[in-house]
C-alpha positions in Angstrom: -16.2 2.7 -30.2 -16.5 5.5 -27.7 -17.9 4.9 -24.3 -19.8 7.7 -22.5 -19.6 7.2 -18.8 -21.9 9.0 -16.4 -21.1 9.9 -12.8 -17.4 9.0 -13.1 -14.7 11.6 -12.3 -11.1 10.9 -13.2 -8.8 12.6 -10.9 -5.0 11.2 -7.3 -3.8 9.7 -4.3 -6.7 9.0 -1.9 -6.1 10.5 1.5 -8.4 8.8 3.9 -8.8 9.2 7.7 -10.4 6.2 9.3 -11.3 4.7 6.0 -10.2 1.7 4.0 -9.5 1.3 0.3 -9.9 -1.7 -2.0 -7.3 -2.0 -4.7 -5.3 0.7 -3.0 -1.6 1.3 -3.4 0.7 -0.3 -0.8 1.9 2.2 1.7 5.5 3.0 2.7 6.5 3.9 6.2 10.1 5.0 6.4 12.7 6.8 4.2 15.2 5.0 2.0 18.8 4.3 3.0 21.4 6.8 1.8 21.2 10.5 1.4 21.2 12.7 -1.7 20.3 16.4 -1.3 18.9 17.1 -3.7 18.2 13.6 -5.1 19.8 13.2 -8.5 20.1 10.3 -10.9 23.9 10.2 -10.5 23.8 10.1 -6.7 20.8 7.7 -6.8 22.9 5.3 -8.9 25.5 5.1 -6.1 23.0 4.1 -3.4 22.7 0.6 -2.3 19.4 -0.9 -3.4 17.3 -2.8 -0.9 16.8 -6.5 -1.7 13.5 -8.0 -2.9 12.6 -11.5 -2.0 12.8 -14.1 -4.8 9.1 -15.0 -4.3 8.1 -11.3 -4.9 10.4 -11.0 -7.8 8.9 -14.1 -9.4 5.4 -12.7 -9.0 6.5 -9.3 -10.4 7.9 -11.1 -13.5 4.7 -13.2 -13.8 2.6 -10.1 -13.7 4.7 -8.3 -16.3 4.4 -11.3 -18.6 0.6 -11.4 -18.1 0.2 -7.7 -18.9 2.4 -7.8 -21.9 0.3 -10.6 -23.3 -2.9 -8.5 -22.8 -4.0 -10.2 -19.6 -4.4 -7.0 -17.7 -6.9 -8.0 -15.1 -5.1 -11.2 -14.0 -1.9 -9.1 -13.7 -3.6 -6.5 -11.6 -5.2 -9.1 -9.3 -1.9 -10.9 -8.9 -0.1 -7.7 -7.9 -2.8 -6.4 -5.6 -2.8 -9.8 -3.8 0.8 -9.6 -2.8 1.9 -9.0 0.7 5.2 -7.0 0.8 7.6 -7.4 3.7 9.7 -4.3 3.0 9.3 -0.8 1.6 11.4 -1.8 -1.4 9.0 -4.6 -2.2 6.1 -2.2 -1.7 7.6 0.3 -4.2 8.4 -2.5 -6.7 4.8 -3.7 -6.6 3.4 -0.2 -7.1 5.9 0.4 -9.9 4.6 -2.7 -11.7 1.0 -1.7 -11.1 1.7 1.7 -12.7 3.1 -0.1 -15.8 0.2 -2.5 -16.0 -2.3 0.3 -15.9 -0.3 2.2 -18.5 -0.7 -0.7 -20.8 -4.4 -0.5 -20.2 -4.4 3.3 -20.9 -5.9 4.1 -17.5 -4.0 7.4 -17.0 -5.5 8.2 -13.6 -4.4 4.8 -12.2 -0.9 5.2 -13.6 -0.5 8.5 -11.7 -2.0 7.0 -8.6 0.5 4.1 -8.5 3.4 6.1 -9.8 3.1 8.6 -7.0 2.8 5.7 -4.4 5.9 4.0 -5.9 8.0 7.2 -5.9 7.2 8.1 -2.3 10.1 7.2 0.0 12.6 6.9 -2.8 12.8 3.1 -2.6 13.1 2.3 -6.3 16.4 2.1 -8.0 17.5 5.0 -10.2 16.3 3.5 -13.5 12.8 2.8 -12.2 12.6 6.1 -10.4 13.5 8.0 -13.6 11.0 5.9 -15.6 8.2 6.7 -13.3 9.0 10.4 -12.9 8.7 10.7 -16.7 5.6 8.5 -16.9 3.9 10.3 -14.1 4.4 13.8 -15.6 3.3 12.7 -19.1 0.1 11.2 -17.8 -0.6 14.3 -15.6 -0.2 16.3 -18.8 -2.6 14.1 -20.7 -5.1 14.3 -17.9 -4.9 18.1 -18.2 -3.1 18.9 -14.9 -0.9 21.4 -16.6 0.5 23.3 -13.6 1.3 20.0 -11.8 2.9 18.6 -15.0 5.1 21.7 -15.3 6.2 21.3 -11.7 7.0 17.6 -12.3 9.0 18.4 -15.5 11.1 20.8 -13.4 11.6 18.1 -10.8 12.6 15.6 -13.5 15.1 18.0 -15.0 16.6 18.5 -11.5 16.8 14.8 -10.9 18.4 14.1 -14.3 20.6 17.2 -14.0 19.5 18.5 -17.4 18.1 21.8 -18.6 16.3 20.6 -21.8 14.6 17.6 -23.3 13.4 17.4 -26.9 10.1 15.8 -26.0 9.4 17.6 -22.7 10.2 21.1 -23.8 7.4 20.8 -26.5 5.0 19.7 -23.7 5.9 22.9 -21.8 5.4 25.0 -24.9 2.0 23.4 -25.5 1.0 24.2 -21.9 2.2 27.8 -22.3 0.2 28.1 -25.4 -3.0 26.7 -23.7 -2.5 29.0 -20.8 -1.6 32.0 -23.0 1.7 32.5 -21.2 3.5 34.7 -23.7 6.6 35.0 -21.6 7.0 31.2 -21.3 6.2 30.7 -25.0 9.0 33.2 -26.0 11.5 31.6 -23.6 10.7 28.1 -24.7 10.8 28.9 -28.4 14.2 30.6 -28.0 15.5 27.6 -26.1 14.2 25.1 -28.7 15.6 27.2 -31.6 19.1 26.9 -30.0 18.8 23.2 -29.4 20.8 20.9 -31.7 17.7 18.7 -31.7 15.5 21.6 -32.9 13.8 19.7 -35.6 12.8 16.8 -33.3 11.5 19.2 -30.7 9.3 21.1 -33.1 8.1 17.9 -34.7 7.0 16.8 -31.2 5.2 20.1 -30.6 3.4 19.8 -34.0 2.2 16.3 -33.0 1.0 17.6 -29.7 -1.0 20.4 -31.2 -3.0 17.8 -33.3 -4.6 16.6 -30.0 -6.8 18.8 -27.9 -6.1 18.5 -24.2 -8.3 20.5 -21.9 -7.0 21.9 -18.7 -8.4 20.0 -15.7 -10.7 22.0 -13.4 -8.8 21.0 -10.3 -5.3 22.5 -9.9 -3.8 19.2 -8.7 -4.5 15.5 -9.4 -6.7 13.8 -6.8 -9.0 10.9 -6.9 -12.5 11.3 -5.4 -14.0 9.3 -2.6 -16.6 7.7 -4.9 -15.7 4.6 -6.9 -13.4 5.2 -9.9 -12.9 2.8 -12.8 -9.5 1.1 -12.7 -10.1 -1.6 -15.3 -12.6 -1.7 -18.2 -13.2 -3.7 -21.4 -15.0 -2.4 -24.5 -18.5 -3.6 -25.0 -19.2 -5.6 -28.1 -21.4 -4.7 -31.0 -23.9 -7.5 -31.5 -23.2 -9.1 -34.9 -26.8 -9.1 -36.0 -27.3 -5.5 -35.0 -24.1 -4.4 -36.7 -25.0 -6.3 -39.9 -28.4 -4.6 -40.1 -27.0 -1.1 -39.2 -28.9 -0.9 -36.0 -27.7 1.8 -33.6 -28.8 2.3 -30.0 -28.1 3.0 -26.4 -28.4 1.3 -23.0 -28.7 2.8 -19.5 -27.7 0.5 -16.6 -27.8 0.9 -12.9 -25.6 -1.1 -10.5 -23.9 -1.4 -7.1 -20.3 -2.1 -6.4 -19.1 -4.6 -3.9 -16.1 -4.4 -1.5 -13.8 -5.9 -4.1 -14.7 -3.2 -6.7 -16.9 -5.5 -8.8 -20.2 -4.3 -10.4 -23.2 -6.3 -8.9 -27.0 -6.1 -9.0 -26.9 -4.8 -12.6 -30.3 -3.7 -13.9 -31.5 -2.1 -17.2 -33.0 1.3 -16.8 -33.5 2.1 -20.4 -32.8 0.2 -23.6 -33.2 1.4 -27.2 -34.1 -0.6 -29.3 -35.5 -2.8 -26.5 -33.4 -5.9 -25.7 -31.0 -5.5 -28.6 -27.9 -4.3 -26.7 -28.8 -5.4 -23.1 -26.6 -8.5 -22.9 -23.6 -6.9 -24.6 -23.6 -4.0 -22.1 -24.1 -6.2 -19.1 -21.4 -8.7 -20.2 -18.9 -5.8 -20.5 -19.8 -4.1 -17.3 -19.6 -7.3 -15.3 -15.9 -7.4 -16.2 -15.1 -3.9 -15.1 -13.4 -3.2 -11.8 -13.4 -0.1 -9.6 -11.1 1.5 -7.0 -13.4 1.8 -4.0 -13.2 3.3 -0.5 -14.9 1.7 2.5 -16.6 3.6 5.4 -16.1 2.6 9.0 -18.8 0.0 8.7 -17.1 -1.6 5.8 -19.5 -0.3 3.2 -18.4 1.1 -0.2 -18.7 4.9 -0.1 -21.1 6.0 -2.8 -21.2 2.5 -4.2 -24.9 2.1 -4.7 -27.3 2.9 -7.5 -24.6 4.0 -10.0 -25.8 4.9 -13.5 -23.9 4.3 -16.7 -24.8 4.7 -20.4 -23.4 2.9 -23.4 -24.0 3.9 -27.0 -23.7 1.8 -30.2 -23.3 3.6 -33.5 -21.6 2.7 -36.8 -19.5 5.9 -36.6 -18.4 5.5 -33.0 
């Protein structure tokens, strides 16, 4: 079932001056201990990891268990409610939030928390490498091709490698979409010489079966207005489905300081009353990443419109 959302832009770390954010990533303040220039996986492994308190570790494990069992919202709320005492704890929480949102397939939130977790280099080498790769793949899926290319280069530098059977096909896909013939030629030559040539081309063929459009913005960034960070699908009323009834519903709502939809009203319903409750029940469970102005009000959080459609072929 496909949802058509109006007035929602997916797009990055929120840079606010004099503003607050609800559901925001935790912020780091200082650099990590130890020096690697440039930072590499091998050097990173030799650095001493900062300790994380047993209470935070227990909550991180609890959130991981919740999200793995499909309880995404409780996991999110648990993590967002934690108060870290160190930069290492801040990074660990943001790391787990990135994984939780990845399980909910919210790519923009994955990038948001991955970038927050990676800043300051407070993760251990395994988690750092995991998020570098996750971040670049989600940037690619969102259509931020130039930024994805840059992140792949940074990942190769960190891992001290020159090729990857799954990431080289991503680069080739981007080159094809951007009609970069020089890059296409170089990548094909590189893949042809790879001992994992068949795997690389199989990955490329799989990528070409999905159309990913290049984002309009050159770099990933979240807007100031509310952005969906958690959503559930809306149900198809059993009676309507059994009778083959299709329809649509337009709703208007506000968002409170916690990112919850409130004051939901029906703007248009077709057929009248058939899908109203299903749409309202779903929207009530959604959550938004919001920014607050200096008066504590949600920026652009009033009179938001959204449209849901029901069809047997959706």
